[in-house]
N, CA, C, O and the ligand as a Tripos MOL2 file, in Angstrom:
@<TRIPOS>MOLECULE
protein
  273   271    69     0     0
PROTEIN
NO_CHARGES

@<TRIPOS>ATOM
      1 N         110.9870  100.1810  101.9030 N.3       1 MET1
      2 CA        109.6040  100.2690  101.3770 C.3       1 MET1
      3 C         109.6440  100.2270   99.8500 C.2       1 MET1
      4 O         110.3280  101.0400   99.2290 O.2       1 MET1
      5 N         108.9260   99.2980   99.2450 N.am      2 SER2
      6 CA        108.9300   99.2520   97.7830 C.3       2 SER2
      7 C         107.6550   99.8890   97.2290 C.2       2 SER2
      8 O         106.6080   99.8890   97.8760 O.2       2 SER2
      9 N         107.7720  100.4270   96.0240 N.am      3 CYS3
     10 CA        106.6680  101.1170   95.3760 C.3       3 CYS3
     11 C         105.6730  100.0920   94.8370 C.2       3 CYS3
     12 O         106.0540   99.1240   94.1790 O.2       3 CYS3
     13 N         104.4090  100.3180   95.1230 N.am      4 GLN4
     14 CA        103.3940   99.3670   94.6580 C.3       4 GLN4
     15 C         103.0250   99.5940   93.1950 C.2       4 GLN4
     16 O         102.3210   98.7860   92.5900 O.2       4 GLN4
     17 N         103.5120  100.7110   92.6320 N.am      5 VAL5
     18 CA        103.1830  101.0030   91.2410 C.3       5 VAL5
     19 C         104.2560  100.4630   90.2960 C.2       5 VAL5
     20 O         103.9430   99.7410   89.3490 O.2       5 VAL5
     21 N         105.5230  100.8100   90.5510 N.am      6 CYS6
     22 CA        106.5840  100.4030   89.6150 C.3       6 CYS6
     23 C         107.5030   99.3480   90.1990 C.2       6 CYS6
     24 O         108.3450   98.8030   89.4860 O.2       6 CYS6
     25 N         107.3570   99.0460   91.4970 N.am      7 GLY7
     26 CA        108.1870   98.0110   92.1030 C.3       7 GLY7
     27 C         109.5540   98.5010   92.5440 C.2       7 GLY7
     28 O         110.3530   97.7210   93.0610 O.2       7 GLY7
     29 N         109.8330   99.7880   92.3440 N.am      8 SER8
     30 CA        111.1060  100.3650   92.7730 C.3       8 SER8
     31 C         111.2470  100.2550   94.2870 C.2       8 SER8
     32 O         110.2560  100.2170   95.0150 O.2       8 SER8
     33 N         112.5000  100.2050   94.7500 N.am      9 ARG9
     34 CA        112.7340  100.1740   96.1950 C.3       9 ARG9
     35 C         113.0230  101.5650   96.7350 C.2       9 ARG9
     36 O         113.4570  101.7130   97.8770 O.2       9 ARG9
     37 N         112.7860  102.5750   95.9260 N.am     10 ASN10
     38 CA        113.1140  103.9390   96.3320 C.3      10 ASN10
     39 C         111.9130  104.7280   96.8340 C.2      10 ASN10
     40 O         111.9340  105.9590   96.7910 O.2      10 ASN10
     41 N         110.8770  104.0630   97.3050 N.am     11 ALA11
     42 CA        109.7410  104.7680   97.8900 C.3      11 ALA11
     43 C         110.0690  105.1020   99.3410 C.2      11 ALA11
     44 O         110.5040  104.2400  100.1050 O.2      11 ALA11
     45 N         109.8570  106.3650   99.7100 N.am     12 LYS12
     46 CA        110.2060  106.8060  101.0610 C.3      12 LYS12
     47 C         108.9800  107.3380  101.7880 C.2      12 LYS12
     48 O         108.1220  107.9870  101.1910 O.2      12 LYS12
     49 N         108.9090  107.0510  103.0980 N.am     13 PRO13
     50 CA        107.8240  107.6290  103.8910 C.3      13 PRO13
     51 C         107.8640  109.1410  103.8030 C.2      13 PRO13
     52 O         108.9110  109.7520  104.0170 O.2      13 PRO13
     53 N         106.7480  109.7410  103.4940 N.am     14 THR14
     54 CA        106.6760  111.1730  103.2230 C.3      14 THR14
     55 C         105.3650  111.7130  103.7810 C.2      14 THR14
     56 O         104.3570  111.0080  103.8300 O.2      14 THR14
     57 N         105.3980  112.9840  104.2030 N.am     15 ILE15
     58 CA        104.1550  113.6620  104.5780 C.3      15 ILE15
     59 C         104.0140  114.8790  103.6860 C.2      15 ILE15
     60 O         104.9320  115.6940  103.5880 O.2      15 ILE15
     61 N         102.8700  115.0040  103.0360 N.am     16 LEU16
     62 CA        102.6780  116.1710  102.1700 C.3      16 LEU16
     63 C         101.2210  116.6250  102.1810 C.2      16 LEU16
     64 O         100.3430  115.9720  102.7440 O.2      16 LEU16
     65 N         101.0020  117.7610  101.5400 N.am     17 ASP17
     66 CA         99.6480  118.2940  101.4100 C.3      17 ASP17
     67 C          99.1110  117.8910  100.0430 C.2      17 ASP17
     68 O          99.7470  118.1510   99.0210 O.2      17 ASP17
     69 N          97.9500  117.2580  100.0230 N.am     18 LEU18
     70 CA         97.3600  116.8130   98.7620 C.3      18 LEU18
     71 C          96.3540  117.8390   98.2680 C.2      18 LEU18
     72 O          95.5160  118.3310   99.0240 O.2      18 LEU18
     73 N          96.4540  118.1480   96.9950 N.am     19 THR19
     74 CA         95.4690  119.0290   96.3810 C.3      19 THR19
     75 C          94.3750  118.1700   95.7680 C.2      19 THR19
     76 O          94.6520  117.1700   95.1070 O.2      19 THR19
     77 N          93.1410  118.5670   95.9920 N.am     20 TYR20
     78 CA         92.0290  117.8290   95.4290 C.3      20 TYR20
     79 C          91.1270  118.7860   94.6620 C.2      20 TYR20
     80 O          90.7820  119.8620   95.1520 O.2      20 TYR20
     81 N          90.7520  118.3820   93.4560 N.am     21 GLU21
     82 CA         89.9490  119.2630   92.6170 C.3      21 GLU21
     83 C          88.6120  118.6130   92.3100 C.2      21 GLU21
     84 O          88.5450  117.4210   92.0110 O.2      21 GLU21
     85 N          87.5590  119.3930   92.3850 N.am     22 PHE22
     86 CA         86.2280  118.9190   92.0200 C.3      22 PHE22
     87 C          85.4820  120.0220   91.3030 C.2      22 PHE22
     88 O          85.2130  121.0800   91.8730 O.2      22 PHE22
     89 N          85.1540  119.7700   90.0650 N.am     23 GLU23
     90 CA         84.4180  120.7190   89.2400 C.3      23 GLU23
     91 C          85.0010  122.1240   89.3030 C.2      23 GLU23
     92 O          84.2790  123.1050   89.4840 O.2      23 GLU23
     93 N          86.3000  122.2020   89.1520 N.am     24 GLY24
     94 CA         86.9680  123.4900   89.0710 C.3      24 GLY24
     95 C          87.2890  124.1250   90.4170 C.2      24 GLY24
     96 O          87.9200  125.1800   90.4690 O.2      24 GLY24
     97 N          86.8620  123.4930   91.5060 N.am     25 ASN25
     98 CA         87.1850  124.0050   92.8270 C.3      25 ASN25
     99 C          88.2710  123.1170   93.4400 C.2      25 ASN25
    100 O          88.2480  121.8950   93.2970 O.2      25 ASN25
    101 N          89.2120  123.7550   94.1200 N.am     26 THR26
    102 CA         90.2740  122.9500   94.7140 C.3      26 THR26
    103 C          90.3300  123.1350   96.2140 C.2      26 THR26
    104 O          89.9740  124.1860   96.7460 O.2      26 THR26
    105 N          90.7790  122.1060   96.8730 N.am     27 THR27
    106 CA         91.0140  122.1600   98.3080 C.3      27 THR27
    107 C          92.3330  121.4750   98.5830 C.2      27 THR27
    108 O          92.8430  120.7350   97.7420 O.2      27 THR27
    109 N          92.8840  121.7170   99.7500 N.am     28 THR28
    110 CA         94.1310  121.0570  100.1300 C.3      28 THR28
    111 C          93.8840  120.2350  101.3840 C.2      28 THR28
    112 O          93.3460  120.7250  102.3770 O.2      28 THR28
    113 N          94.2830  118.9920  101.3170 N.am     29 ILE29
    114 CA         94.2060  118.1090  102.4810 C.3      29 ILE29
    115 C          95.6150  118.0360  103.0550 C.2      29 ILE29
    116 O          96.5340  117.5250  102.4150 O.2      29 ILE29
    117 N          95.7690  118.5520  104.2630 N.am     30 GLN30
    118 CA         97.1180  118.7630  104.7860 C.3      30 GLN30
    119 C          97.6420  117.5850  105.5960 C.2      30 GLN30
    120 O          96.8920  116.8500  106.2390 O.2      30 GLN30
    121 N          98.9640  117.4380  105.5380 N.am     31 GLY31
    122 CA         99.6550  116.4870  106.3940 C.3      31 GLY31
    123 C          99.2920  115.0410  106.1460 C.2      31 GLY31
    124 O          99.0890  114.2700  107.0850 O.2      31 GLY31
    125 N          99.2110  114.6740  104.8730 N.am     32 VAL32
    126 CA         98.8590  113.2970  104.5400 C.3      32 VAL32
    127 C         100.1370  112.4500  104.5000 C.2      32 VAL32
    128 O         101.1030  112.7980  103.8210 O.2      32 VAL32
    129 N         100.1260  111.3480  105.2280 N.am     33 SER33
    130 CA        101.3110  110.4900  105.2380 C.3      33 SER33
    131 C         101.1740  109.3860  104.2060 C.2      33 SER33
    132 O         100.0750  108.9170  103.9100 O.2      33 SER33
    133 N         102.3100  108.9850  103.6670 N.am     34 GLY34
    134 CA        102.3140  107.9270  102.6720 C.3      34 GLY34
    135 C         103.7250  107.6540  102.2140 C.2      34 GLY34
    136 O         104.6880  108.0510  102.8700 O.2      34 GLY34
    137 N         103.8510  106.9770  101.0900 N.am     35 ASP35
    138 CA        105.1530  106.6770  100.5260 C.3      35 ASP35
    139 C         105.2760  107.3300   99.1600 C.2      35 ASP35
    140 O         104.4470  107.1080   98.2780 O.2      35 ASP35
    141 N         106.3050  108.1270   98.9930 N.am     36 ALA36
    142 CA        106.5590  108.7780   97.7080 C.3      36 ALA36
    143 C         107.6720  108.0280   97.0000 C.2      36 ALA36
    144 O         108.7020  107.7170   97.5990 O.2      36 ALA36
    145 N         107.4610  107.7370   95.7220 N.am     37 CYS37
    146 CA        108.4320  106.9800   94.9420 C.3      37 CYS37
    147 C         109.3350  107.9300   94.1650 C.2      37 CYS37
    148 O         108.8640  108.7840   93.4140 O.2      37 CYS37
    149 N         110.6470  107.7660   94.3600 N.am     38 ASP38
    150 CA        111.6180  108.5990   93.6440 C.3      38 ASP38
    151 C         111.6360  108.2940   92.1530 C.2      38 ASP38
    152 O         111.9750  109.1630   91.3490 O.2      38 ASP38
    153 N         111.2800  107.0850   91.7790 N.am     39 ASP39
    154 CA        111.4400  106.6630   90.3880 C.3      39 ASP39
    155 C         110.2500  107.0060   89.5090 C.2      39 ASP39
    156 O         110.4330  107.5320   88.4110 O.2      39 ASP39
    157 N         109.0260  106.7200   89.9660 N.am     40 CYS40
    158 CA        107.8720  106.9900   89.1010 C.3      40 CYS40
    159 C         107.0800  108.2050   89.5650 C.2      40 CYS40
    160 O         106.1650  108.6540   88.8740 O.2      40 CYS40
    161 N         107.4350  108.7480   90.7560 N.am     41 GLY41
    162 CA        106.7620  109.9550   91.2220 C.3      41 GLY41
    163 C         105.4150  109.6950   91.8710 C.2      41 GLY41
    164 O         104.7190  110.6350   92.2540 O.2      41 GLY41
    165 N         105.0450  108.4390   91.9960 N.am     42 GLU42
    166 CA        103.7580  108.0910   92.5860 C.3      42 GLU42
    167 C         103.7710  108.3490   94.0910 C.2      42 GLU42
    168 O         104.7900  108.1590   94.7540 O.2      42 GLU42
    169 N         102.6240  108.7850   94.6220 N.am     43 PHE43
    170 CA        102.4850  108.9340   96.0730 C.3      43 PHE43
    171 C         101.3390  108.0410   96.5340 C.2      43 PHE43
    172 O         100.1940  108.1980   96.1110 O.2      43 PHE43
    173 N         101.6760  107.1100   97.4040 N.am     44 LEU44
    174 CA        100.6570  106.1920   97.9060 C.3      44 LEU44
    175 C         100.2920  106.5810   99.3210 C.2      44 LEU44
    176 O         101.1390  106.5870  100.2140 O.2      44 LEU44
    177 N          99.0200  106.9080   99.5210 N.am     45 ILE45
    178 CA         98.5470  107.3330  100.8310 C.3      45 ILE45
    179 C          98.6070  106.1530  101.8020 C.2      45 ILE45
    180 O          98.2100  105.0360  101.4700 O.2      45 ILE45
    181 N          99.1060  106.4210  102.9950 N.am     46 SER46
    182 CA         99.2090  105.3610  103.9980 C.3      46 SER46
    183 C          97.8240  104.8630  104.4030 C.2      46 SER46
    184 O          96.8210  105.5610  104.2560 O.2      46 SER46
    185 N          97.8050  103.6540  104.9100 N.am     47 ARG47
    186 CA         96.5400  103.0800  105.3610 C.3      47 ARG47
    187 C          95.9050  103.9490  106.4530 C.2      47 ARG47
    188 O          94.6850  104.0820  106.5430 O.2      47 ARG47
    189 N          96.7870  104.5380  107.2850 N.am     48 THR48
    190 CA         96.3180  105.3940  108.3780 C.3      48 THR48
    191 C          95.4880  106.5720  107.8740 C.2      48 THR48
    192 O          94.4790  106.9340  108.4800 O.2      48 THR48
    193 N          95.9200  107.1670  106.7620 N.am     49 ASP49
    194 CA         95.2760  108.3960  106.2960 C.3      49 ASP49
    195 C          94.2770  108.1900  105.1600 C.2      49 ASP49
    196 O          93.6070  109.1400  104.7550 O.2      49 ASP49
    197 N          94.1650  106.9820  104.6430 N.am     50 THR50
    198 CA         93.2570  106.7360  103.5210 C.3      50 THR50
    199 C          91.8300  107.1540  103.8470 C.2      50 THR50
    200 O          91.1540  107.7890  103.0360 O.2      50 THR50
    201 N          91.3870  106.7940  105.0290 N.am     51 ARG51
    202 CA         90.0090  107.0850  105.4300 C.3      51 ARG51
    203 C          89.7750  108.5930  105.5670 C.2      51 ARG51
    204 O          88.7720  109.1310  105.0980 O.2      51 ARG51
    205 N          90.7350  109.2580  106.2260 N.am     52 ARG52
    206 CA         90.6020  110.7030  106.4210 C.3      52 ARG52
    207 C          90.5800  111.4300  105.0800 C.2      52 ARG52
    208 O          89.7850  112.3500  104.8890 O.2      52 ARG52
    209 N          91.4440  111.0270  104.1530 N.am     53 VAL53
    210 CA         91.4900  111.6770  102.8450 C.3      53 VAL53
    211 C          90.1760  111.4660  102.1010 C.2      53 VAL53
    212 O          89.6440  112.4060  101.5110 O.2      53 VAL53
    213 N          89.6450  110.2450  102.1200 N.am     54 SER54
    214 CA         88.3960  110.0190  101.3900 C.3      54 SER54
    215 C          87.2380  110.7580  102.0590 C.2      54 SER54
    216 O          86.3380  111.2420  101.3730 O.2      54 SER54
    217 N          87.2510  110.8510  103.3860 N.am     55 ASP55
    218 CA         86.2170  111.6300  104.0900 C.3      55 ASP55
    219 C          86.2900  113.1120  103.7120 C.2      55 ASP55
    220 O          85.2690  113.7500  103.4530 O.2      55 ASP55
    221 N          87.5190  113.6490  103.6870 N.am     56 GLU56
    222 CA         87.6540  115.0670  103.3590 C.3      56 GLU56
    223 C          87.2450  115.3470  101.9170 C.2      56 GLU56
    224 O          86.6350  116.3780  101.6340 O.2      56 GLU56
    225 N          87.5760  114.4370  101.0060 N.am     57 ARG57
    226 CA         87.1510  114.5990   99.6130 C.3      57 ARG57
    227 C          85.6320  114.5510   99.5070 C.2      57 ARG57
    228 O          85.0260  115.3290   98.7700 O.2      57 ARG57
    229 N          85.0290  113.6370  100.2420 N.am     58 PHE58
    230 CA         83.5860  113.4750  100.2300 C.3      58 PHE58
    231 C          82.8930  114.7410  100.7340 C.2      58 PHE58
    232 O          81.9400  115.2300  100.1280 O.2      58 PHE58
    233 N          83.3990  115.2630  101.8660 N.am     59 ARG59
    234 CA         82.8070  116.4840  102.4200 C.3      59 ARG59
    235 C          82.9510  117.6470  101.4550 C.2      59 ARG59
    236 O          82.0280  118.4450  101.2910 O.2      59 ARG59
    237 N          84.1220  117.7430  100.8100 N.am     60 PHE60
    238 CA         84.3700  118.8360   99.8710 C.3      60 PHE60
    239 C          83.4030  118.7530   98.6890 C.2      60 PHE60
    240 O          82.8180  119.7580   98.2870 O.2      60 PHE60
    241 N          83.2390  117.5480   98.1360 N.am     61 ARG61
    242 CA         82.3170  117.3770   96.9990 C.3      61 ARG61
    243 C          80.8950  117.7360   97.4160 C.2      61 ARG61
    244 O          80.1690  118.3920   96.6680 O.2      61 ARG61
    245 N          80.5050  117.3090   98.5970 N.am     62 ASN62
    246 CA         79.1520  117.5900   99.0740 C.3      62 ASN62
    247 C          78.8770  119.0770   99.1850 C.2      62 ASN62
    248 O          77.7420  119.5220   99.0140 O.2      62 ASN62
    249 N          79.9280  119.8520   99.4740 N.am     63 GLY63
    250 CA         79.7710  121.2880   99.5910 C.3      63 GLY63
    251 C          79.3560  121.9350   98.2740 C.2      63 GLY63
    252 O          78.8530  123.0580   98.2640 O.2      63 GLY63
    253 N          79.5650  121.2320   97.1670 N.am     64 TYR64
    254 CA         79.2310  121.7950   95.8600 C.3      64 TYR64
    255 C          78.0540  121.0840   95.1950 C.2      64 TYR64
    256 O          77.7270  121.3510   94.0390 O.2      64 TYR64
    257 N          77.4340  120.1920   95.9270 N.am     65 LEU65
    258 CA         76.2810  119.4860   95.3590 C.3      65 LEU65
    259 C          75.0050  120.1200   95.8730 C.2      65 LEU65
    260 O          74.9590  120.5940   97.0080 O.2      65 LEU65
    261 N          73.9750  120.1340   95.0530 N.am     66 PRO66
    262 CA         72.6970  120.6720   95.5190 C.3      66 PRO66
    263 C          72.1480  119.7960   96.6500 C.2      66 PRO66
    264 O          72.2770  118.5710   96.6290 O.2      66 PRO66
    265 N          71.5370  120.4540   97.6300 N.am     67 THR67
    266 CA         70.9570  119.7010   98.7370 C.3      67 THR67
    267 C          69.4540  119.5950   98.5610 C.2      67 THR67
    268 O          68.8280  120.4650   97.9550 O.2      67 THR67
    269 N          68.9010  118.5720   99.0710 N.am     68 ASP68
    270 CA         67.4490  118.3550   98.9610 C.3      68 ASP68
    271 C          66.6690  119.2810   99.9040 C.2      68 ASP68
    272 O          65.4390  119.2330   99.9400 O.2      68 ASP68
    273 ZN        107.3250  103.8330   91.7250 Zn       69 ZN69
@<TRIPOS>BOND
     1     1     2 1
     2     2     3 1
     3     3     4 2
     4     3     5 am
     5     5     6 1
     6     6     7 1
     7     7     8 2
     8     7     9 am
     9     9    10 1
    10    10    11 1
    11    11    12 2
    12    11    13 am
    13    13    14 1
    14    14    15 1
    15    15    16 2
    16    15    17 am
    17    17    18 1
    18    18    19 1
    19    19    20 2
    20    19    21 am
    21    21    22 1
    22    22    23 1
    23    23    24 2
    24    23    25 am
    25    25    26 1
    26    26    27 1
    27    27    28 2
    28    27    29 am
    29    29    30 1
    30    30    31 1
    31    31    32 2
    32    31    33 am
    33    33    34 1
    34    34    35 1
    35    35    36 2
    36    35    37 am
    37    37    38 1
    38    38    39 1
    39    39    40 2
    40    39    41 am
    41    41    42 1
    42    42    43 1
    43    43    44 2
    44    43    45 am
    45    45    46 1
    46    46    47 1
    47    47    48 2
    48    47    49 am
    49    49    50 1
    50    50    51 1
    51    51    52 2
    52    51    53 am
    53    53    54 1
    54    54    55 1
    55    55    56 2
    56    55    57 am
    57    57    58 1
    58    58    59 1
    59    59    60 2
    60    59    61 am
    61    61    62 1
    62    62    63 1
    63    63    64 2
    64    63    65 am
    65    65    66 1
    66    66    67 1
    67    67    68 2
    68    67    69 am
    69    69    70 1
    70    70    71 1
    71    71    72 2
    72    71    73 am
    73    73    74 1
    74    74    75 1
    75    75    76 2
    76    75    77 am
    77    77    78 1
    78    78    79 1
    79    79    80 2
    80    79    81 am
    81    81    82 1
    82    82    83 1
    83    83    84 2
    84    83    85 am
    85    85    86 1
    86    86    87 1
    87    87    88 2
    88    87    89 am
    89    89    90 1
    90    90    91 1
    91    91    92 2
    92    91    93 am
    93    93    94 1
    94    94    95 1
    95    95    96 2
    96    95    97 am
    97    97    98 1
    98    98    99 1
    99    99   100 2
   100    99   101 am
   101   101   102 1
   102   102   103 1
   103   103   104 2
   104   103   105 am
   105   105   106 1
   106   106   107 1
   107   107   108 2
   108   107   109 am
   109   109   110 1
   110   110   111 1
   111   111   112 2
   112   111   113 am
   113   113   114 1
   114   114   115 1
   115   115   116 2
   116   115   117 am
   117   117   118 1
   118   118   119 1
   119   119   120 2
   120   119   121 am
   121   121   122 1
   122   122   123 1
   123   123   124 2
   124   123   125 am
   125   125   126 1
   126   126   127 1
   127   127   128 2
   128   127   129 am
   129   129   130 1
   130   130   131 1
   131   131   132 2
   132   131   133 am
   133   133   134 1
   134   134   135 1
   135   135   136 2
   136   135   137 am
   137   137   138 1
   138   138   139 1
   139   139   140 2
   140   139   141 am
   141   141   142 1
   142   142   143 1
   143   143   144 2
   144   143   145 am
   145   145   146 1
   146   146   147 1
   147   147   148 2
   148   147   149 am
   149   149   150 1
   150   150   151 1
   151   151   152 2
   152   151   153 am
   153   153   154 1
   154   154   155 1
   155   155   156 2
   156   155   157 am
   157   157   158 1
   158   158   159 1
   159   159   160 2
   160   159   161 am
   161   161   162 1
   162   162   163 1
   163   163   164 2
   164   163   165 am
   165   165   166 1
   166   166   167 1
   167   167   168 2
   168   167   169 am
   169   169   170 1
   170   170   171 1
   171   171   172 2
   172   171   173 am
   173   173   174 1
   174   174   175 1
   175   175   176 2
   176   175   177 am
   177   177   178 1
   178   178   179 1
   179   179   180 2
   180   179   181 am
   181   181   182 1
   182   182   183 1
   183   183   184 2
   184   183   185 am
   185   185   186 1
   186   186   187 1
   187   187   188 2
   188   187   189 am
   189   189   190 1
   190   190   191 1
   191   191   192 2
   192   191   193 am
   193   193   194 1
   194   194   195 1
   195   195   196 2
   196   195   197 am
   197   197   198 1
   198   198   199 1
   199   199   200 2
   200   199   201 am
   201   201   202 1
   202   202   203 1
   203   203   204 2
   204   203   205 am
   205   205   206 1
   206   206   207 1
   207   207   208 2
   208   207   209 am
   209   209   210 1
   210   210   211 1
   211   211   212 2
   212   211   213 am
   213   213   214 1
   214   214   215 1
   215   215   216 2
   216   215   217 am
   217   217   218 1
   218   218   219 1
   219   219   220 2
   220   219   221 am
   221   221   222 1
   222   222   223 1
   223   223   224 2
   224   223   225 am
   225   225   226 1
   226   226   227 1
   227   227   228 2
   228   227   229 am
   229   229   230 1
   230   230   231 1
   231   231   232 2
   232   231   233 am
   233   233   234 1
   234   234   235 1
   235   235   236 2
   236   235   237 am
   237   237   238 1
   238   238   239 1
   239   239   240 2
   240   239   241 am
   241   241   242 1
   242   242   243 1
   243   243   244 2
   244   243   245 am
   245   245   246 1
   246   246   247 1
   247   247   248 2
   248   247   249 am
   249   249   250 1
   250   250   251 1
   251   251   252 2
   252   251   253 am
   253   253   254 1
   254   254   255 1
   255   255   256 2
   256   255   257 am
   257   257   258 1
   258   258   259 1
   259   259   260 2
   260   259   261 am
   261   261   262 1
   262   262   263 1
   263   263   264 2
   264   263   265 am
   265   265   266 1
   266   266   267 1
   267   267   268 2
   268   267   269 am
   269   269   270 1
   270   270   271 1
   271   271   272 2
@<TRIPOS>SUBSTRUCTURE
     1 MET1         2 RESIDUE 1 A MET
     2 SER2         6 RESIDUE 1 A SER
     3 CYS3        10 RESIDUE 1 A CYS
     4 GLN4        14 RESIDUE 1 A GLN
     5 VAL5        18 RESIDUE 1 A VAL
     6 CYS6        22 RESIDUE 1 A CYS
     7 GLY7        26 RESIDUE 1 A GLY
     8 SER8        30 RESIDUE 1 A SER
     9 ARG9        34 RESIDUE 1 A ARG
    10 ASN10       38 RESIDUE 1 A ASN
    11 ALA11       42 RESIDUE 1 A ALA
    12 LYS12       46 RESIDUE 1 A LYS
    13 PRO13       50 RESIDUE 1 A PRO
    14 THR14       54 RESIDUE 1 A THR
    15 ILE15       58 RESIDUE 1 A ILE
    16 LEU16       62 RESIDUE 1 A LEU
    17 ASP17       66 RESIDUE 1 A ASP
    18 LEU18       70 RESIDUE 1 A LEU
    19 THR19       74 RESIDUE 1 A THR
    20 TYR20       78 RESIDUE 1 A TYR
    21 GLU21       82 RESIDUE 1 A GLU
    22 PHE22       86 RESIDUE 1 A PHE
    23 GLU23       90 RESIDUE 1 A GLU
    24 GLY24       94 RESIDUE 1 A GLY
    25 ASN25       98 RESIDUE 1 A ASN
    26 THR26      102 RESIDUE 1 A THR
    27 THR27      106 RESIDUE 1 A THR
    28 THR28      110 RESIDUE 1 A THR
    29 ILE29      114 RESIDUE 1 A ILE
    30 GLN30      118 RESIDUE 1 A GLN
    31 GLY31      122 RESIDUE 1 A GLY
    32 VAL32      126 RESIDUE 1 A VAL
    33 SER33      130 RESIDUE 1 A SER
    34 GLY34      134 RESIDUE 1 A GLY
    35 ASP35      138 RESIDUE 1 A ASP
    36 ALA36      142 RESIDUE 1 A ALA
    37 CYS37      146 RESIDUE 1 A CYS
    38 ASP38      150 RESIDUE 1 A ASP
    39 ASP39      154 RESIDUE 1 A ASP
    40 CYS40      158 RESIDUE 1 A CYS
    41 GLY41      162 RESIDUE 1 A GLY
    42 GLU42      166 RESIDUE 1 A GLU
    43 PHE43      170 RESIDUE 1 A PHE
    44 LEU44      174 RESIDUE 1 A LEU
    45 ILE45      178 RESIDUE 1 A ILE
    46 SER46      182 RESIDUE 1 A SER
    47 ARG47      186 RESIDUE 1 A ARG
    48 THR48      190 RESIDUE 1 A THR
    49 ASP49      194 RESIDUE 1 A ASP
    50 THR50      198 RESIDUE 1 A THR
    51 ARG51      202 RESIDUE 1 A ARG
    52 ARG52      206 RESIDUE 1 A ARG
    53 VAL53      210 RESIDUE 1 A VAL
    54 SER54      214 RESIDUE 1 A SER
    55 ASP55      218 RESIDUE 1 A ASP
    56 GLU56      222 RESIDUE 1 A GLU
    57 ARG57      226 RESIDUE 1 A ARG
    58 PHE58      230 RESIDUE 1 A PHE
    59 ARG59      234 RESIDUE 1 A ARG
    60 PHE60      238 RESIDUE 1 A PHE
    61 ARG61      242 RESIDUE 1 A ARG
    62 ASN62      246 RESIDUE 1 A ASN
    63 GLY63      250 RESIDUE 1 A GLY
    64 TYR64      254 RESIDUE 1 A TYR
    65 LEU65      258 RESIDUE 1 A LEU
    66 PRO66      262 RESIDUE 1 A PRO
    67 THR67      266 RESIDUE 1 A THR
    68 ASP68      270 RESIDUE 1 A ASP
    69 ZN69       273 GROUP 0 **** ****
């Protein structure tokens, strides 16, 4: 697996917990799969989990927005 950021071949399939911050509040999105690059430190979320991560971020942000 090569890194899409730096082109290194040292990106490895990894599962980790992502921290997400919005206006000073943080949440953790657990068990996100992707590729972590040993060289540049970048973590690229897998296609499988991209949707779930963006949904969880969206829900978290909505929790802090005023409702109509
Ligand atoms: Zn890289």
